[in-house]
C-alpha positions as a printed NumPy array, in Angstrom:
array([[ 23.61 , -63.626,  19.729],
       [ 22.519, -61.747,  23.047],
       [ 21.304, -58.072,  23.298],
       [ 22.316, -55.134,  25.586],
       [ 19.804, -52.691,  26.199],
       [ 21.4  , -49.112,  27.263],
       [ 18.973, -47.385,  29.511],
       [ 19.572, -43.659,  28.359],
       [ 19.371, -41.613,  31.789],
       [ 19.99 , -37.85 ,  33.402],
       [ 17.738, -38.413,  36.405],
       [ 18.285, -41.224,  39.203],
       [ 15.605, -43.944,  38.308],
       [ 15.402, -47.524,  39.263],
       [ 16.719, -49.703,  36.316],
       [ 14.813, -53.11 ,  35.779],
       [ 15.998, -55.858,  37.373],
       [ 17.009, -57.808,  33.895],
       [ 21.004, -57.431,  33.856],
       [ 20.78 , -56.66 ,  30.102],
       [ 19.358, -52.974,  30.706],
       [ 22.347, -51.197,  31.818],
       [ 21.964, -47.854,  32.695],
       [ 23.934, -44.933,  31.041],
       [ 24.296, -41.301,  32.204],
       [ 24.018, -39.148,  29.525],
       [ 25.523, -35.555,  29.674],
       [ 27.89 , -36.511,  32.953],
       [ 30.843, -34.3  ,  31.795],
       [ 28.266, -31.406,  32.61 ],
       [ 25.797, -32.57 ,  35.087],
       [ 28.515, -34.925,  38.024],
       [ 28.168, -38.39 ,  38.474],
       [ 24.625, -39.576,  39.753],
       [ 26.442, -43.28 ,  40.481],
       [ 25.81 , -44.75 ,  36.773],
       [ 28.55 , -45.396,  34.217],
       [ 28.559, -42.08 ,  32.267],
       [ 29.094, -41.058,  28.649],
       [ 32.318, -38.955,  29.548],
       [ 35.095, -41.279,  28.96 ],
       [ 37.295, -42.058,  25.89 ],
       [ 36.032, -40.854,  22.855],
       [ 32.824, -38.455,  23.506],
       [ 31.005, -35.595,  23.242],
       [ 29.279, -35.477,  26.676],
       [ 29.795, -31.846,  26.981],
       [ 27.617, -31.486,  24.247],
       [ 24.536, -33.04 ,  25.738],
       [ 22.725, -29.674,  25.963],
       [ 22.464, -29.867,  22.273],
       [ 22.086, -33.87 ,  21.646],
       [ 20.369, -34.932,  24.636],
       [ 20.39 , -38.692,  24.662],
       [ 22.403, -39.088,  21.495],
       [ 25.954, -38.399,  23.361],
       [ 25.391, -41.678,  24.945],
       [ 24.552, -43.331,  21.916],
       [ 28.016, -41.426,  20.451],
       [ 29.701, -43.066,  23.451],
       [ 28.286, -46.648,  22.587],
       [ 29.465, -46.475,  19.114],
       [ 32.964, -45.162,  19.646],
       [ 33.927, -47.315,  23.021],
       [ 31.465, -50.076,  23.815],
       [ 33.622, -53.212,  22.771],
       [ 30.414, -55.73 ,  22.44 ],
       [ 29.523, -57.38 ,  19.393],
       [ 26.02 , -58.616,  20.261],
       [ 22.791, -56.567,  19.568],
       [ 22.263, -53.052,  20.783],
       [ 19.649, -51.692,  21.753],
       [ 18.419, -48.141,  23.291],
       [ 15.771, -47.064,  25.715],
       [ 14.79 , -44.203,  28.113],
       [ 14.639, -44.504,  32.078],
       [ 11.269, -44.419,  31.572],
       [ 10.733, -46.057,  27.94 ],
       [ 10.861, -49.518,  27.304],
       [ 10.137, -52.045,  24.68 ],
       [  7.115, -54.239,  25.912],
       [  4.92 , -57.103,  25.002],
       [  1.301, -56.88 ,  24.378],
       [  1.157, -57.848,  28.43 ],
       [  3.034, -54.713,  28.548],
       [  5.919, -56.873,  30.176],
       [  9.618, -55.712,  29.165],
       [ 11.483, -58.21 ,  26.443],
       [ 13.969, -60.149,  27.953],
       [ 17.313, -60.999,  25.992],
       [ 16.046, -64.071,  24.102],
       [ 12.873, -62.369,  22.874],
       [ 14.845, -59.542,  21.309],
       [ 17.198, -62.244,  19.819],
       [ 14.378, -63.767,  18.398],
       [ 12.544, -60.582,  16.8  ],
       [ 15.86 , -59.945,  15.137],
       [ 16.395, -63.061,  13.7  ],
       [ 13.01 , -62.076,  11.621],
       [ 13.527, -58.336,  11.434],
       [ 16.657, -55.938,  10.411],
       [ 15.575, -53.579,  13.291],
       [ 13.532, -53.06 ,  16.257],
       [ 12.05 , -49.057,  16.523],
       [  8.953, -47.504,  18.6  ],
       [  5.376, -47.981,  17.389],
       [  4.666, -45.839,  14.275],
       [  2.847, -42.544,  14.903],
       [  0.434, -41.024,  12.471],
       [  0.194, -37.408,  12.48 ],
       [ -2.643, -35.582,  10.846],
       [ -0.234, -33.446,   9.019],
       [  3.169, -33.93 ,   7.211],
       [  6.096, -34.539,   9.387],
       [  7.669, -31.005,   7.869],
       [  4.678, -29.219,   9.699],
       [  4.69 , -31.239,  12.769],
       [  8.573, -30.467,  13.253],
       [  8.051, -26.759,  12.319],
       [  5.049, -26.353,  14.418],
       [  7.245, -27.34 ,  17.376],
       [ 10.633, -26.216,  16.656],
       [ 12.718, -24.223,  13.688],
       [ 12.159, -25.854,  10.118],
       [ 15.239, -24.46 ,   8.789],
       [ 17.27 , -26.908,  10.926],
       [ 15.41 , -29.765,   9.183],
       [ 15.837, -27.969,   5.998],
       [ 19.681, -27.87 ,   6.869],
       [ 19.474, -31.634,   7.781],
       [ 18.211, -31.983,   4.296],
       [ 20.681, -30.164,   2.557],
       [ 23.601, -32.152,   4.606],
       [ 21.968, -35.459,   3.244],
       [ 22.224, -34.299,  -0.227],
       [ 25.784, -33.289,   0.047],
       [ 27.   , -36.69 ,   1.975],
       [ 24.537, -39.208,   1.036],
       [ 22.668, -38.112,  -2.018],
       [ 21.315, -41.577,  -2.693],
       [ 19.382, -40.979,   0.46 ],
       [ 17.608, -37.519,  -0.429],
       [ 14.82 , -38.52 ,  -2.096],
       [ 13.863, -41.007,   1.164],
       [ 14.315, -37.942,   3.204],
       [ 11.744, -36.179,   1.319],
       [  9.404, -38.686,   1.11 ],
       [  9.628, -39.363,   4.819],
       [  9.376, -35.591,   5.813],
       [  6.333, -34.907,   3.189],
       [  4.762, -38.264,   4.646],
       [  2.839, -38.477,   8.192],
       [  4.446, -41.132,   9.626],
       [  7.316, -41.305,  11.976],
       [  9.02 , -42.644,  15.1  ],
       [ 10.034, -41.072,  18.212],
       [ 12.462, -40.757,  21.151],
       [ 15.6  , -42.467,  19.206],
       [ 14.6  , -45.719,  20.785],
       [ 15.771, -48.94 ,  18.905],
       [ 17.458, -52.187,  19.024],
       [ 19.565, -53.59 ,  15.906],
       [ 22.847, -55.675,  15.29 ],
       [ 26.391, -54.041,  16.259],
       [ 27.663, -53.899,  12.974],
       [ 24.149, -52.563,  11.704],
       [ 23.934, -49.854,  14.845],
       [ 27.634, -49.222,  13.931],
       [ 26.676, -48.413,  10.385],
       [ 23.868, -46.241,  11.45 ],
       [ 25.551, -44.276,  13.904],
       [ 28.352, -43.263,  11.244],
       [ 25.47 , -41.962,   8.948],
       [ 23.383, -40.033,  11.69 ],
       [ 26.627, -38.346,  13.237],
       [ 27.983, -37.615,   9.742],
       [ 24.807, -35.72 ,   8.989],
       [ 24.346, -33.909,  12.324],
       [ 27.962, -32.827,  12.51 ],
       [ 27.676, -31.213,   9.126],
       [ 24.436, -29.699,  10.217],
       [ 26.101, -28.19 ,  13.278],
       [ 28.284, -26.131,  10.819],
       [ 25.227, -24.302,   9.806],
       [ 23.216, -24.168,  12.722],
       [ 23.864, -22.165,  16.549],
       [ 21.951, -23.726,  18.747],
       [ 22.927, -21.085,  21.177],
       [ 20.354, -18.348,  19.999],
       [ 17.591, -20.615,  21.012],
       [ 16.072, -20.948,  24.572],
       [ 17.412, -23.854,  26.76 ],
       [ 14.912, -26.181,  25.834],
       [ 15.16 , -26.001,  22.003],
       [ 18.81 , -26.256,  22.375],
       [ 18.496, -29.693,  22.157],
       [ 18.375, -29.29 ,  18.417],
       [ 20.227, -32.199,  17.081],
       [ 18.066, -34.614,  19.646],
       [ 14.976, -33.501,  17.969],
       [ 16.44 , -33.561,  14.771],
       [ 17.518, -37.119,  14.688],
       [ 13.963, -38.81 ,  15.922],
       [ 12.783, -39.266,  12.301],
       [ 16.17 , -39.775,  10.74 ],
       [ 15.423, -43.549,  11.818],
       [ 12.63 , -43.946,   9.7  ],
       [ 14.703, -42.344,   6.779],
       [ 17.81 , -44.837,   7.227],
       [ 15.6  , -47.77 ,   7.415],
       [ 13.551, -46.794,   4.215],
       [ 16.48 , -45.832,   2.327],
       [ 18.355, -49.049,   3.238],
       [ 15.076, -51.016,   2.602],
       [ 15.229, -52.376,   6.081],
       [ 12.47 , -54.66 ,   7.469],
       [ 11.401, -52.982,  10.987],
       [  9.589, -54.555,  14.246],
       [  7.677, -51.606,  15.389],
       [  7.071, -52.374,  19.134],
       [  4.55 , -51.035,  21.715],
       [  6.648, -48.54 ,  24.211],
       [  5.912, -48.474,  27.859],
       [  6.312, -45.905,  30.141],
       [  7.362, -46.872,  33.747],
       [  6.605, -43.165,  35.133],
       [  5.852, -39.834,  34.262],
       [  9.055, -37.497,  32.682],
       [ 10.704, -36.193,  35.592],
       [ 10.243, -32.608,  34.71 ],
       [  6.285, -33.214,  34.352],
       [  6.495, -34.718,  37.978],
       [  8.483, -31.884,  39.206],
       [  6.379, -29.497,  38.086],
       [  3.286, -30.615,  39.234],
       [  4.795, -30.859,  42.863],
       [  5.91 , -27.104,  42.469],
       [  2.729, -25.959,  41.948],
       [  1.052, -28.364,  44.77 ],
       [  3.513, -26.638,  46.801],
       [  2.33 , -23.259,  46.103],
       [ -1.187, -24.079,  46.19 ],
       [ -0.742, -25.268,  49.95 ],
       [  0.447, -22.064,  50.785],
       [ -2.451, -20.618,  49.267],
       [ -0.595, -18.604,  46.374],
       [ -2.757, -18.799,  43.252],
       [ -1.038, -16.711,  41.413],
       [  2.231, -17.792,  41.956],
       [  1.381, -21.093,  41.092],
       [ -0.454, -20.305,  37.9  ],
       [  2.632, -17.726,  37.069],
       [  5.326, -20.539,  37.557],
       [  3.291, -23.212,  35.922],
       [  2.905, -21.046,  32.454],
       [  6.588, -20.19 ,  33.174],
       [  8.106, -23.534,  32.841],
       [  5.498, -24.669,  30.467],
       [  6.453, -22.112,  27.855],
       [ 10.257, -23.062,  28.52 ],
       [  9.362, -26.79 ,  28.451],
       [  6.569, -27.64 ,  26.596],
       [  7.207, -31.344,  26.462],
       [  5.88 , -31.795,  30.012],
       [  2.499, -31.628,  28.642],
       [  3.004, -34.207,  26.217],
       [  1.096, -37.288,  26.272],
       [  3.965, -39.486,  26.564],
       [  5.394, -37.536,  29.379],
       [  2.315, -36.566,  31.258],
       [  0.895, -40.273,  31.165],
       [ -1.447, -39.67 ,  34.089],
       [ -2.662, -36.707,  32.685],
       [ -1.744, -34.658,  36.066],
       [  0.127, -31.711,  34.306],
       [ -3.066, -30.805,  31.723],
       [ -5.328, -31.654,  34.631],
       [ -3.429, -29.09 ,  36.682],
       [ -3.723, -26.609,  33.8  ],
       [ -7.263, -26.763,  33.602],
       [ -7.195, -26.224,  37.753],
       [ -5.134, -23.278,  37.591],
       [ -7.376, -21.708,  34.55 ],
       [-10.53 , -22.376,  36.812],
       [ -8.874, -21.05 ,  40.155],
       [ -7.7  , -17.735,  38.262],
       [-11.085, -17.479,  36.676],
       [-13.267, -17.97 ,  39.184],
       [-10.867, -15.778,  41.773],
       [-11.186, -13.025,  39.316],
       [-14.959, -13.208,  39.166],
       [-15.302, -12.836,  42.945],
       [-16.385, -16.598,  43.571],
       [-14.715, -19.008,  45.694],
       [-15.903, -22.178,  43.74 ],
       [-13.054, -24.783,  43.335],
       [-11.245, -23.254,  45.941],
       [-13.537, -24.179,  48.472],
       [-12.988, -28.1  ,  47.64 ],
       [ -9.271, -28.034,  48.713],
       [ -5.865, -26.376,  48.755],
       [ -4.546, -29.747,  48.133],
       [ -3.747, -30.277,  44.332],
       [ -4.093, -34.134,  44.409],
       [ -7.706, -33.649,  45.959],
       [ -8.341, -30.953,  43.416],
       [ -7.145, -33.307,  40.844],
       [ -9.626, -36.409,  42.268],
       [-12.615, -33.426,  42.037],
       [-11.656, -32.264,  38.451],
       [-11.683, -35.887,  37.527],
       [-15.161, -36.351,  38.761],
       [-16.518, -33.593,  37.556],
       [-15.45 , -34.781,  34.242],
       [-17.077, -37.926,  34.491],
       [-20.389, -36.523,  35.847],
       [-20.363, -33.946,  32.863],
       [-19.203, -36.969,  30.438],
       [-22.795, -38.718,  31.457],
       [-24.716, -35.763,  31.327],
       [-23.402, -35.017,  27.826],
       [-24.021, -38.72 ,  26.639],
       [-27.658, -37.832,  27.874],
       [-26.9  , -40.91 ,  30.864],
       [-28.6  , -40.827,  34.216],
       [-26.561, -40.154,  36.841],
       [-26.42 , -41.642,  40.229],
       [-27.803, -39.66 ,  43.313],
       [-24.386, -39.853,  44.673],
       [-23.263, -37.868,  41.864],
       [-26.1  , -35.118,  41.963],
       [-25.748, -34.503,  45.695],
       [-21.891, -33.993,  44.335],
       [-22.799, -31.275,  42.03 ],
       [-25.496, -29.989,  44.311],
       [-22.57 , -29.674,  47.375],
       [-21.815, -26.095,  46.054],
       [-18.539, -26.207,  44.846],
       [-19.283, -26.42 ,  40.972],
       [-19.653, -23.105,  39.319],
       [-20.479, -22.363,  35.64 ],
       [-17.415, -20.95 ,  35.249],
       [-15.571, -23.924,  36.136],
       [-18.097, -25.984,  33.781],
       [-18.007, -23.741,  30.618],
       [-14.177, -23.859,  30.708],
       [-14.303, -27.419,  31.302],
       [-16.751, -27.986,  28.291],
       [-14.306, -25.715,  26.384],
       [-10.81 , -27.216,  26.668],
       [ -9.065, -29.944,  24.754],
       [ -8.58 , -32.454,  27.623],
       [-11.226, -35.021,  26.015],
       [ -9.243, -35.335,  23.016],
       [ -6.161, -35.231,  24.851],
       [ -7.523, -38.128,  27.329],
       [ -9.18 , -39.501,  24.227],
       [-12.672, -39.288,  25.73 ],
       [-15.939, -37.89 ,  23.917],
       [-16.25 , -34.029,  23.988],
       [-18.488, -32.646,  26.467],
       [-21.701, -30.964,  25.542],
       [-21.926, -27.567,  26.465],
       [-25.52 , -26.993,  26.109],
       [-26.502, -29.991,  28.194],
       [-24.038, -29.504,  31.257],
       [-24.85 , -25.556,  31.377],
       [-28.839, -26.807,  31.835],
       [-27.835, -28.016,  35.37 ],
       [-27.127, -24.298,  36.428],
       [-30.57 , -23.1  ,  34.918]])
């Protein structure tokens, strides 16, 4: 038995060299040909990509791909990896599936039930419609659905690998439910980002299906090869506006894009923390400008340099917060005149430490340096 991994993409990217990884452009009926095989031939729902996301590719494989080998789903920047962060080979996938029924992303554990996780990010009535569809079409699975939604564990991004027969079974179950739900909700009433509602709804249904059938999952590390394209593009647009000296324009653009696409700030999208640091830099620039002080703006108009400046300040304040002695070089850096109390206080009171898995800064200790 061999394995084929379909790599879903809506952006140009460099595919892995291993030929088992096959790019599949999703939504090609809407977005034009980027040079990859697409999901717009044969029996397809490619034109519904703005509602279904990568599921239009999964549907195409189910209905059109003739191979009977193990089938896997990855994304243009998310891949199953081993402990060394190397992509799995066909033999490695085959060996895993000889002992496990299905391969999934590593399990995440939230600090609240998944009902709340989904409701905080999207529209909970849509997930309730999923429950209604399961109760109607697959009533034997409804208790499992309720249990998963009330639990705190979840998978993400529709990443999976499984034998072809099982893949076909899963697709039938999944699309039966989603097509039923589509009769009862209207995605067009939502802003563009939230119109991809069926993609969002499907992510944790994989866990429901696995548990309802008593399958044994292999939960794998997921490696990101690059930032999310939209995250990278947002940083670039902000960089260009700051280079032009347009702080207000950069702040307004950033705020508008994050409101439309909140996913660009997620850790799996912003893997180098550049978006979240850029956000804090813009907050600081605007606050200092409103207070009539230059501070960070005197350091540089280059966003890349400002990000490095911000990281260095964060590290120095981290040492101060921990009660460590700082080096003479760091002391001289603080004494350079471009670190304001406004910037320090904002840095102490944001969520960056939690986002970067670092200890919180001690505002009292940090602010003592300005005495």
